N, C-alpha and C positions, 0 to 999 in steps of 0.2 A: 396371581398365577403362583403356586407354590414353589419353592426351591426343587424339586424332584423335576416341574416340566419345565425350569430354566434351565435345566443343565444341556451343554452344547451336544450336540449329535454329531455322534463319530461321522456319520456318512455323509456325502455331500447331497444338496437336493437341487432340484430344478425350479426356475423362473422366470417368466417374463417381465423385461425392465420395463415401467410407463415414464419414466422423468427423469430429472437429476435433481438430485439437492443440492442446498447451497453450497454446500462444500465438495461440490462434483461427485458424489457418488452416485451409481442408479439406484432408483427406489421402484420395488416391487412389494408384490402383496401374495403371501404364501397364506391359506387358512385362513384370508383374512386381514392377516396381520403384516404390518408395515416392515419393510427389510431394508436396510442402506447396502448395497454391496459394492466395495471397492471394485474397481476395472471395469464394469458394468457401464452399457450407454442406453440411453432408452433406444426401443424396438430392436433389442437385442433377447434372443432366449438363452440363458444361460445355466452353468452347473457351479454353485457355488459351495464353499464352507462355511458353516457358521463358525465366527470369531467371539459374539458375545449375545444373549438373551436378555432382554429386560422385560417386565410388565408393559410399559407402550411400545415397545419396537425391538425388533433384532439386527444383526450387525452379520454379514458375512465380506468375503472377498473371492473373486471368480477363479475356480479351478478350468473351466474350460468353456469358450464361447460357441454355444451350438449353432446359433443363427446369428450373422455377422451384420452390424449394420454398416451400411452404407458412407457413414461418416467416419467409419474407425480408419485410424492410421497406425502406422511403426513409432513407438516413441524414439525420438532420436538419442534419450539419456537412458545408458544400460542401468540405471540405480531407479528409474521412473516406478518401480512397483513399489519401493520403499521410503522414497525420500518423500518429506512432508513439503519439499519446498513447490512442487507441482501437483497439480492433479488433474489435469488435462490434456496430458501431452499425446494420449493416444483418440483424441478426439479430432478431426480436421480443423485447421486455424478460421475458416469461414462457418464451420458449424459452432466454433465455440460464441463467434460472435452472434450469432441467431441464438444460443441459447441464452446468452446474458441479456441481450434486448428482450427476449422472453419470461425472463423474470422481472427483469426491471418494470415491464408491463403488468405483470402479476402482480408484484407485490404493490404496487401504487394500488389498483384497482381494490385488491382484495384487503390490504392493511389501512390503505388514505380512502377506499373508496372515491379515486378521482383517475380520471383519464386524461392523457394530453391531448390536445387538439391537433397536433402533428408529433410523431417519432423522428428526429433527425437522424440523417444517416451517422453511422459511428463513426467515430475517430479510431484511427489504425494506424500504428506507428511498426519500429521493428520488432519482430518476433523472438529473435535470438539476440544476445549479447546486451539486452536492453536495460540491465537491471542495474542500476549506479548505487542504491543502499542496499546494505543487508546487514544482519549480525549472523556471523557462523560459530558454531557451536566446538570447543574445543576440548579433547579427552584421550587422556593415555588410558589404553586397555590393555590389562595385563597379560588377556589370552591371547592377543596378537601381538604383543611386546613391541609395540608402536604407538604412535600418538595419531587420532583423527581428528581430521579438521572437515567440518560443512554443515550442511541441514540436519535436522532432527528426523528421524522417522515418524511416518504417519503413525497420530496415536501415540507416540511413545516418546521415552525422554532420551534412547540411546541416538547416537551420530552416524549417518550414513557414512560407510566406509568409500571413499569417491576420492578421485585425483581430479576431477574438474567438473566444470557447473558449465552448461551451454546457455543459461539466461543471465547470469553473472557477466559485466562487462568483461570481455577477453583478459584486460590486463592484469585482473585477480582472478576469473574464473579458471583459466588456464593454467593457474600457478598453485592451486588447493595442494595438489599432491607435494610440491616443492616447499610451501609453506608449513604443511605437516613434517615434513623432515626437517626445516629450519627449527620448529618448536622440541622437537623431539631432540635436537643436537644441545639444547638449552638446560643449564643445571635444573631450572626452575620449572622444566617440562610438566610436572604433575600440577601445578600451581598458575595455571593460564587456562582460563576458561571458557573465555568467548574474546573473538575479535570483531570490532566494528568497522565496516568498509564502507567507504566514501568516495565519489568517484566524480571530478568534475570535468569540465570540457577537453582541460591539459593535463592534470594531474590525478591520481588514486592514490588515497592515504587508509592507513592500515590504523586501528588503535588498539594495542594488544591491552586486556585487561588482565591484571596479574594481581594475587593475592599478597605475595610477599615482594619484600624490595629483592631487587636483580643485581647480581653481582656486575662487576664490572666487566669480567668475560661475556655475560650475556647479553649486556649492552653492545658490546663490541659485534658481536656476532650479529645482530640485529640491524646496526649501523651498517655492516657490511651486505646484507643482504637487501637494503636499499639501494646501496650504492649500487651494487650488481642489477637492479631491477629496474630504478628510478621509482618504486613504489615509496612514498613519505610514510616514516614510522612515526608514531604516537604512543605512548606509555598512559593508560591509568590505574596506577596503585589504590586509588579507592573509589569515591563517588565520581559522578560526571565534573564536578566542578574541579577534580584533582589531575586532568589528562595535561600532557604537557608534550611537546614536539621534541623526538630525538633524533630525527634526522630528516632533511637536512638542517641547518641553520635556521633557512626561512621558510614557510609552507603558506601557500595561499590557495584554497579552493575556490573556484570560479566557474560558474554557469552562464551562459549569454543567452538575450532573447533577441535575436538579430532584426526580427520585425519592427521591434520599438527600439532598437540601437540600446539595447540595456546590459548591463554586466552588474551579475549578482557575487559577491563573498558569501562563503558561509563556512561554518566551522564542522570538523568531520562528523559531529554528534547533533548539528541541528537538524530538524525538521527541513528534509526538501523531498520533492517528489522522484518516488523510485525511477521514472522513465522518462531521462529529459528530452527525446525527439517529441514524447506524446505530450509532455509537459508546454512545449512548442507551440502545440496545437490546440490546446485545450486553452491556452489563454487567451489566443488569436480568437478562439470561439465565443469565451466568455467577453470580449473586451466588443464582439460584433454583436451578439445577444442584447450587450447592457446599452450599447449604442450611446456613452457618454458625450456631452457636449459643455464647450466654455462657459455655459450660462450655469451649468449644474454642480451640485455638490454630490459627492459619493461615497458612501460607507463601505469599507470592506472587513467584514468581524471576521475574526480568526484570519488574521493577516498575513502571519508568520513576518517572515526576513523580507515582505512586501512584494511576493511574485505575481500578485496581482495588481496591489495599488499602485505601483510604479508602473506598469502599462496602463493603467486605466487614467493615471495623473497626464499621460502625453495627450490626451484628448477631453479630459474634465476641467471643468474651473477650479474645483477643489476636490481633492481626495482625502480622507480621515482613515485611519486602519486603527485596530483594536484589536489586541491578542493577549493571552493571559500570562505568558511567559516573558519576564524581564530581557531576556538574554537575548532573543529573537526580537524584539522590538527596537535594543540597540543595533542590532544587525539592518533592522530595517532602515533605522534612520540613516546609518554608516552608508548603506546603497543608495539610499536618495541624495546624500551630499555626493556620492561617489560618481553619479550620474546627473548632477547638476539638477536637481530636480527641487523647487522649492513649493510648488502649490500641494504638498502631502505634509500631513502630520498623523503623527503615532501615541496612541495611548494605550496602556498597562490598563487591563482591567480581567476580571473573572468571569466571562460569559456564560460560565453553567449556573451561576448563582441568581436566584431570584430578586435578589433586593440590591443588584446592583447600582452603584450611582453611577449615572450617565452624564458628568460635565461637558462631556465633549458633542452632547447632541446639540446643544446650541440651537440654530434656525432649522433642524430637519435637514432631510436630505431626500434628494429626488430619484435618487437610485442606491441599491443596495446588493453589494455582493456577498454571498456565503458561502464559507469552505470550511465547515466544523468538522470535528473529528468523527469516528464512527459512533458515538454516542448522540451526535446530530446536533441541531440546533433550539430543541425543545423549550427551553429557558427563556431564551431571548426572543422568542417568536411573539408573543402577547405586547411588546414595546414597538414593534415593525411599523404597524398601524399609526403609533403616533408620530413616528418622523415622517409620515405622509409621501413616503416613496411611493412613485407610480409603475416603477418595474423592478422586480426581483431577480436575481441568476443565483442558481442553486449549486454549488458544487459538492458531490456528495460522493465519500469512500464506504458507502453501506445504503444498499437500496430500503432497505427495511425502514431505519428513520429518514431516510426521503420521504418514502411512502407516508409515515407516519407524519412528520413535518408538513409535506403537501397537505395531506388531508385538514390538518390545523388551520393552513393559509389559505385553502378554499372555503372550507364550511364555517370557520369562526370569525377570518378577521379579511374579509373582501377580495380577495385576489381570484384569478383563474389562471389554470394551467393550461399555457399556450403549448408548449414543447417539451420532449424530453428525449434526451438517447445515451447511449452508452460510449464510454470512452476505453481503448483497451489498454489501459496503464498495465496490467500484470496479464501477459499473455501466458496461456497452458497453465494458469489456475481459474479457482471457481470463484475469485475476485472481482465484485463489480464495480468499477468506478463510473461516475453517471453526472450530467449535467441537466438542469429543468431550468426554465424560464416562467416566471409568473408575473402577471399583471392585472395592476387594479382595475 
């Protein structure tokens, strides 16, 4: 395609939307070429404005919906059309689940060449105020003469001019405007680029990243804000290891899994699940699927702070958790001791390395739980057959890598895919969290 033909047309065009893309945009074809359209839903006929043209595909945004999908709803957020935090608020919640299930099934078939014998009912939790972890951008905008705090705009580095967020935990989400005003009152208002949000069952914490040392007056204002709101205030002058508590004198972030009589302590920058209520449902389902018994050894790979390891240890004879980040392993050990669990041990190992040493293999494992990052678990899969596990539960935050790994397990390593299903960890976004059960 020549540069001339890739010029963006000034006039809107019309398209019939066929499906949803992996990031929540409508997919259509114009003159045989694929176009991704922001704000469009399957089954709709829309008038759209081109925003980009490429050799392989084009992009656009809805100008007018000419034929409306029955699943279209009015977004709750007034910034939805600009904010990159959500992509599906215009799609009815039940239809979001259907779309995510369809995406999972299609990825399993297309990428992995596998089909689940059963599609499990979806796990659904709260749809508003659910987000307990987030990273908010901060920027002083000269043209507006004020500080903006929030998520970044879709496909842009700009920060949305917002004063609340309905998907964030309300203890933080309803205070976005207050936080922006607070930062603007600081001497260092131009030198604070981001805020890390972490919410436990009782306490919410904010970690302020600052590029220059803060003067005492700024620290005093941050402390006062913490006292006024009850938010715990941390400062991060450099890398993650530099984080320290400013207010109050002591702080403890905790979440609980009451079904297993467990309490987990974590640091504000530790990886924990974004949606705490959905996490409870997810852990229950994982343990139910794995069916650990008192005469079995269970391996939990990518174990983090023990989110699955400790519940599994309530039923299994022995659990070994393996994680690449030493700090998370330390927290997992502390959480085991905190809950009086002695039949679990933890190891530090980089599971993305093909030459990984496995001194923790010992006598093999009866069952395995996998909860890898978005990149999946491809490097460790060839080792799983040697463990002798009869059952594997795979928790995934990326259906594409789950599908790839499912194909490996089924076609190369002697497992069959018994069941799979989605979990609505991130309502109103295109993010698909899923769980799958494999058996030898």
